[in-house]
Steps between C-alpha positions, in 0.01 A plus 500: 500500500457467872179294466681249293833519692428618852790536737485464886431807696301814415708694267652230245825670516679377821397221709633205703421150574649192694599198307600210722791619715549825292339833512512664164454884462432633135578857436421721199804697392296708266302646787659745756690309775716768665483521880159609623308388183215258538698225336804559728283498807325188395835322438634623836188380690486171309863416544496585869196281560670199340824491686402165655464321150789281400563699184427843363506531119435825309412518141517828289562596136813727512810329643688684765822336381565422131827520315369498142550865452599810706126571540349153543514515882215705645632775708160594661456124602841516642428820682153427642433123503846334558532648847137391584585146383818498710326618813238243456722207428385430150681187373438522124406762256373390151478759210497510124495799267846429381487225236748258643588301805713623787544376869690703764690381786322570831539881516462772774507845366603376161810311623543127548442409868401192697134516591421744226220489247527300172372689199391322183424658166288233311417708193591262212147382436451654158539811293865446418797544731696787654856395489743606771674820392690531826775283655356269768508693842614338826136475629393291195530129565367370162360661182376366159331681198490248219197273577145524622461392867255498788581493880384194694476580876474211740410582858547295816510594869880494492598588144402730212634369165475683166599337179525680162351239247566534130174514311650311201650200685350514851860472617606700819739771397543646853394415856529652837385389846435739783499319838387608840 
């Protein structure tokens, strides 16, 4: 598999790269990531080394914030990684796992706050949908669970724009811009 689909880095599970004005850190939520693990240490070092980049984006499978069900938010990600993201001024966290689309307001410690991190679940790429079983919480800015979509990220030196694009019509269903 890794011969056909190699990933950057040496372990194929977590890695980072720079794309234009953005530094992207990809983490593996299926491998240990608690404080002190190899993956946590890699993430901590990597984010610290890229504080001068215009944008820091993290990609991981399990969403720290999802309002689909009472168990769709990853408590371990909230416990171990969200504080690391906040300390290292991450701008955007993209995740999947929950089969729908949801965008948070900028959050600090799970509450809307100016200068916080925007979290996007872009999990409506296939395999059916996970409808929202819970009322929309205050931290959730937009959510949708009835069509397939993908997230289009546009990066410039001064703005980071994410659009949720419907797969059936190519219409933009939701958009947000994070500005410096």
